[in-house]
C-alpha positions in Angstrom: 20.6 -2.6 -2.4 23.3 -2.7 -5.1 25.0 -5.7 -3.5 21.6 -7.4 -3.5 21.0 -6.8 -7.2 18.0 -4.4 -6.8 17.3 -2.5 -9.9 14.4 -0.5 -8.2 13.4 0.9 -4.8 10.2 2.3 -3.8 10.2 4.9 -0.8 8.1 7.7 0.3 8.6 11.5 0.5 7.3 12.9 3.9 5.2 16.0 3.2 6.2 17.2 6.7 9.9 16.9 6.1 9.8 18.6 2.7 7.3 21.4 3.7 6.9 21.4 7.5 4.0 24.0 7.6 2.0 22.0 4.8 2.3 25.0 2.5 4.9 27.8 1.8 8.7 27.5 2.3 10.5 24.3 1.5 12.9 22.9 4.1 16.2 23.0 2.5 17.6 20.2 4.8 14.7 18.0 3.6 15.1 18.8 0.1 18.9 18.1 0.4 18.0 14.7 1.9 16.0 13.5 -0.9 18.2 14.8 -3.5 21.1 13.0 -2.0 19.1 9.9 -1.7 17.6 9.8 -5.1 21.2 10.6 -6.6 22.6 7.7 -4.6 20.1 5.4 -5.9 20.7 6.4 -9.6 24.4 6.2 -9.1 24.1 2.6 -8.1 21.7 1.8 -11.1 18.7 1.6 -8.8 15.4 3.1 -10.3 13.5 5.4 -7.7 9.8 4.9 -7.3 8.2 7.7 -5.2 5.0 7.7 -3.2 3.7 11.0 -2.0 1.4 10.1 0.8 2.1 7.0 3.0 -0.5 7.6 5.9 1.1 10.9 6.8 -0.1 14.6 6.6 1.4 17.8 8.2 -0.2 18.3 11.6 -0.8 21.9 10.9 -3.1 21.2 8.1 -5.1 18.7 10.3 -5.3 21.3 13.0 -6.2 24.1 10.7 -9.1 22.6 8.5 -9.2 18.8 9.4 -6.9 17.6 6.7 -8.4 15.1 4.3 -12.0 16.0 5.5 -11.7 19.4 3.9 -11.5 20.2 0.2 -8.8 22.8 1.1 -6.4 20.0 1.2 -6.6 19.7 -2.5 -4.8 23.0 -3.2 -2.2 22.3 -0.6 -1.6 18.7 -2.0 -1.3 20.0 -5.5 1.4 22.5 -4.3 3.5 19.7 -2.4 3.3 17.6 -5.4 4.4 20.5 -7.6 7.5 20.9 -5.5 8.3 17.1 -5.7 7.8 17.1 -9.6 9.9 20.2 -10.0 12.7 19.3 -7.8 13.0 15.5 -8.3 11.1 14.8 -11.7 14.2 15.0 -13.6 15.4 11.7 -12.0 12.0 10.3 -10.9 9.8 8.7 -13.3 7.4 6.6 -11.3 5.0 8.5 -9.0 2.3 7.2 -6.7 0.0 9.7 -5.1 -1.4 7.5 -2.1 -0.4 4.5 -0.5 -3.3 2.1 0.3 -5.8 4.8 0.0 -8.7 2.5 0.9 -7.1 1.4 4.0 -5.9 4.9 4.9 -9.4 6.1 5.3 -10.9 3.0 6.9 -8.2 2.7 9.4 -8.1 6.3 10.1 -11.6 7.5 9.9 -13.9 4.4 10.4 -12.0 2.2 12.8 -9.7 4.8 14.5 -6.7 2.6 14.4 -4.6 4.5 11.9 -3.9 8.2 11.8 -5.7 10.5 12.4 -7.5 8.2 14.7 -11.1 9.1 14.1 -14.2 7.0 14.5 -17.7 6.9 16.2 -16.8 4.8 19.0 -15.8 7.1 22.0 -14.1 4.3 23.9 -11.5 4.3 21.2 -11.6 7.8 19.4 -12.2 11.3 21.0 -13.9 12.4 17.8 -15.1 11.2 14.5 -18.0 10.0 12.5 -17.5 6.4 11.0 -20.8 6.7 9.0 -19.7 9.8 6.9 -16.0 10.6 7.3 -14.5 7.7 5.4 -16.4 8.6 2.3 -15.5 12.3 2.7 -11.9 11.9 3.3 -11.6 9.4 0.4 -13.4 11.7 -1.8 -11.0 14.5 -1.1 -8.1 12.2 -1.7 -9.4 11.2 -5.1 -9.9 14.9 -6.0 -6.4 15.6 -4.8 -5.1 12.5 -6.9 -6.9 13.7 -10.0 -5.7 17.4 -9.5 -2.1 16.3 -9.2 -2.6 13.9 -12.2 -3.8 17.0 -14.3 -0.9 19.0 -13.0 1.7 16.4 -14.0 0.2 15.9 -17.5 -0.1 19.4 -18.3 3.1 20.9 -16.8 5.7 18.0 -16.5 4.9 14.9 -18.6 6.3 16.3 -22.0 9.6 17.1 -20.4 10.0 14.4 -17.7 8.0 11.6 -19.6 7.1 10.0 -16.2 3.9 7.8 -15.0 1.7 8.5 -12.2 -0.6 5.9 -10.3 -2.4 5.2 -7.2 -2.1 2.4 -4.6 -4.9 0.0 -3.2 -4.7 -2.5 -0.5 -5.6 -5.3 -2.6 -6.7 -8.1 -0.3 -8.3 -11.1 -2.0 -11.9 -11.6 -1.1 -13.2 -15.3 -1.3 -16.7 -16.7 -0.6 -16.8 -18.5 2.8 -18.8 -21.3 1.0 -20.0 -21.9 -2.6 -23.5 -20.8 -1.8 -25.0 -18.0 -3.9 -25.3 -15.8 -1.0 -21.6 -16.0 0.0 -20.6 -15.6 -3.7 -22.7 -12.4 -3.9 -21.2 -11.3 -0.6 -17.6 -11.6 -1.9 -18.3 -9.7 -5.1 -20.0 -7.0 -3.1 -17.0 -6.6 -0.8 -14.7 -6.3 -3.8 -16.9 -3.5 -5.1 -16.6 -1.7 -1.8 -12.9 -2.3 -1.1 -11.6 -1.9 -4.6 -14.4 -0.4 -6.7 -14.7 2.5 -4.3 -11.2 3.8 -5.6 -10.9 2.2 -9.0 -14.3 2.8 -10.4 -13.9 6.6 -10.3 -10.3 6.4 -11.6 -11.5 4.2 -14.5 -15.1 5.1 -15.0 -15.5 8.5 -13.5 -17.9 7.5 -10.6 -18.5 5.4 -7.5 -20.1 2.1 -7.8 -24.0 2.1 -7.9 -24.1 -0.3 -5.0 -22.2 1.9 -2.8 -24.3 5.1 -3.6 -27.5 3.0 -2.9 -26.1 1.8 0.4 -24.5 5.2 1.7 -26.9 7.4 0.1 -26.4 11.1 1.0 -23.4 10.2 3.1 -21.4 9.6 -0.1 -20.3 12.7 -1.8 -20.9 13.2 -5.4 -18.6 14.3 -8.2 -19.5 17.2 -10.4 -19.5 16.6 -14.3 -16.2 18.3 -14.4 -14.6 16.3 -11.4 -15.9 13.0 -13.0 -14.4 13.8 -16.3 -11.1 14.9 -14.5 -10.6 11.8 -12.4 -11.6 9.4 -15.3 -8.2 8.1 -16.8 -6.1 9.8 -14.2 -3.9 6.8 -13.6 -1.0 5.5 -15.8 -0.8 2.3 -13.5 -2.3 0.6 -10.4 -0.2 -0.1 -7.4 -1.3 -3.1 -5.5 -0.3 -4.1 -1.8 -1.1 -7.9 -1.1 -0.5 -9.9 2.0 -3.3 -12.4 2.6 -6.8 -13.3 1.6 -10.1 -13.2 3.7 -13.4 -14.8 3.3 -16.9 -13.3 3.3 -20.6 -14.3 3.9 -23.9 -12.6 4.1 -24.0 -10.5 7.3 -25.7 -12.4 10.3 -26.2 -9.1 12.1 -29.6 -7.8 12.8 -28.3 -4.5 14.3 -28.8 -2.1 11.6 -29.0 0.9 13.7 -25.2 1.4 13.4 -24.0 3.1 10.3 -20.5 2.9 9.0 -18.6 1.7 6.1 -18.7 -2.0 7.1 -22.4 -2.2 7.9 -23.0 -0.6 4.6 -21.3 -3.6 2.9 -23.5 -5.9 4.9 -21.1 -8.8 5.0 -19.3 -10.8 7.8 -15.5 -11.3 7.5 -13.9 -14.6 8.3 -10.2 -14.6 8.9 -8.4 -17.9 9.5 -4.8 -18.3 9.8 -5.1 -22.2 9.3 -2.7 -23.0 12.2 0.1 -20.5 11.0 1.7 -18.8 13.9 -0.2 -15.7 15.1 2.7 -13.4 14.2 2.8 -14.6 10.7 0.6 -14.5 7.5 -0.6 -17.8 5.8 1.0 -18.6 2.5 -1.9 -17.9 0.0 -0.5 -17.2 -3.3 -3.7 -18.0 -5.1 -5.3 -15.0 -3.2 -2.8 -12.8 -5.1 -3.7 -14.5 -8.4 -7.3 -13.8 -7.6 -7.0 -10.1 -7.0 -4.7 -9.7 -10.1 -7.2 -11.5 -12.3 -10.1 -9.5 -11.0 -8.2 -6.1 -11.8 -7.6 -7.5 -15.2 -11.2 -8.4 -15.9 -12.9 -5.4 -14.2 -10.7 -2.7 -15.2 -9.3 -3.6 -18.8 -6.0 -5.1 -17.8 -4.3 -1.9 -16.6 -0.4 -1.7 -15.9 0.1 -3.0 -12.3 3.0 -2.6 -10.0 2.8 -4.9 -7.0 4.2 -2.3 -4.5 4.1 -4.3 -1.3 4.2 -8.1 -0.7 5.9 -9.8 2.2 5.8 -12.0 5.5 5.4 -10.7 9.0 7.4 -12.4 11.5 8.1 -11.8 15.2 11.0 -9.5 15.9 13.4 -11.6 15.9 15.6 -14.3 17.4 16.9 -15.9 14.2 18.4 -14.9 10.7 17.0 -18.2 9.4 13.5 -16.5 8.4 12.4 -19.6 6.3 8.8 -18.8 6.4 9.5 -15.6 4.7 11.5 -17.4 2.0 8.6 -19.8 1.7 6.2 -16.9 1.4 8.1 -15.0 -1.2 8.8 -18.0 -3.3 5.1 -19.0 -3.5 3.7 -15.4 -4.2 6.5 -14.7 -6.9 5.4 -17.8 -8.5 1.9 -16.5 -8.6 3.0 -13.3 -10.2 4.8 -15.1 -12.9 1.7 -17.4 -13.5 -0.5 -14.3 -13.8 1.9 -12.6 -16.3 1.9 -15.7 -18.3 -2.0 -15.6 -18.1 -2.0 -12.1 -19.6 -1.9 -9.6 -16.7 -0.1 -6.5 -17.5 2.2 -6.6 -14.4 5.1 -4.2 -14.8 7.1 -4.7 -11.5 7.2 -6.4 -8.0 8.4 -5.0 -4.7 9.0 -6.9 -1.6 8.1 -5.3 1.7 10.6 -4.5 3.2 14.4 -4.1 2.8 14.9 -3.4 6.5 13.3 -4.1 9.6 11.5 -0.8 10.5 9.0 0.8 12.7 5.6 -0.8 11.6 2.4 1.4 11.6 0.4 -1.3 13.4 3.0 -3.3 15.5 5.7 -0.8 16.2 8.9 -2.9 16.7 7.0 -6.1 17.7 7.1 -7.4 14.2 9.4 -7.3 11.3 9.1 -7.6 7.4 12.8 -6.9 6.6 15.3 -8.9 4.5 17.8 -7.3 6.8 17.6 -7.4 10.6 18.5 -4.0 12.2 20.0 -4.2 15.7 18.3 -1.4 17.7 20.5 -2.0 20.7 23.4 -1.0 18.7 24.1 2.8 18.5 25.2 2.2 14.9 21.9 0.2 14.1 24.1 -2.4 12.5 22.3 -4.5 9.8 22.4 -8.3 9.4 21.6 -10.2 6.3 18.7 -12.7 6.9 18.3 -15.9 4.8 15.4 -14.2 2.9 17.9 -11.5 1.7 20.3 -14.1 0.3 17.5 -15.9 -1.3 16.0 -12.8 -2.7 19.4 -11.8 -4.2 19.9 -15.2 -5.8 16.4 -14.8 -7.3 17.1 -11.3 -8.7 20.4 -12.7 -10.3 18.5 -15.5 -11.9 19.9 -18.2 -9.6 17.8 -21.3 -8.4 14.7 -20.6 -6.3 13.7 -24.2 -6.0 12.3 -25.2 -2.5 15.6 -27.1 -1.8 17.3 -24.0 -2.1 16.6 -23.1 1.5 18.5 -25.9 2.9 21.3 -25.1 0.5 21.4 -21.5 1.7 21.7 -22.6 5.2 25.0 -24.1 4.6 26.2 -20.7 3.5 27.5 -19.6 7.0 24.2 -18.2 8.5 24.1 -18.5 12.3 21.4 -17.6 14.9 21.0 -13.9 15.7 21.9 -14.6 19.3 25.2 -16.1 18.4 26.1 -13.0 16.2 25.1 -10.4 18.8 27.0 -12.3 21.5 30.3 -12.0 19.6 
């Protein structure tokens, strides 16, 4: 990291590693691990940015009371956060409570493709209720977030002077056509995907359109809860990878109830000839979501906490598509800063090839290749790592920089591994 020129690094603290039983005694080995890691970052001039929940939860809490489906989780999450603030807050100034909170509940409680794998389709999930559980889980996450924000403000902020935010998956939503119906469909989708989380955080309640659609399936905030959650973020974390289009739903089957039938739109995803294992390069989509957040929520401070290109794992270190993707999207960030967006930082996903939630080891996002067949897990710098390092150091990032970088001694992965 230091050799690349990184001045900040975002990582997650595993609740299970720090407090294996979800509450009670702290694992001293886990505490030692995170202290050592944070100290090493700071020793190298790298600012730690910490996420508290990244799709994980101690299994014992899920088994005991259903995890995020129970309000019991609020107290336990506050205790976990309290340990983190107390033990690491003297060196950590940037805290994010939840990663992709909207995708967390949709994948985990509506579609069953993310932990804890709950949905209404019994061919996929052994249990779950897609009509109700996504709303309940997100509600309890928001209550947990606001309780932790209150804790930090009252107990730690005066001495630690840190900031606390929440992260959303910020896919750009575009109308499929310019028709009024499709434009309305796109606006409605933004309300459901983004407003579901940020309207409570900024305005104290869920969007009216969602309450009208979900009716009694959507929990309500008490007056106290509404006041507590309103203004509970110092910043918004945004993860962006690609844009999708929407149009008015063509389905006539309204007997099924879940989050997506509540929206009432059709999603159209087109890679436009891009390789199936890659994302299309759509920097305009990033500008769109950043502009939307600026207009809808009063231009809050924003950290782009994930942005990167997926590629098949991996037969070459010449990851030119990743370089092209990063160059285009960082350009959009710059354009939005010039347009007045309050963007505070940008994090690429990710430094190293790692175990991806959806793809395992089939795909990679890393700037560095990790040789899983080597007991030492040797790392090799990709073209994108060299490009990104040059960018961070203020050197050329013009398109022809790719061909110039290729002249600097890069070889195919096969040839490196055969040495």
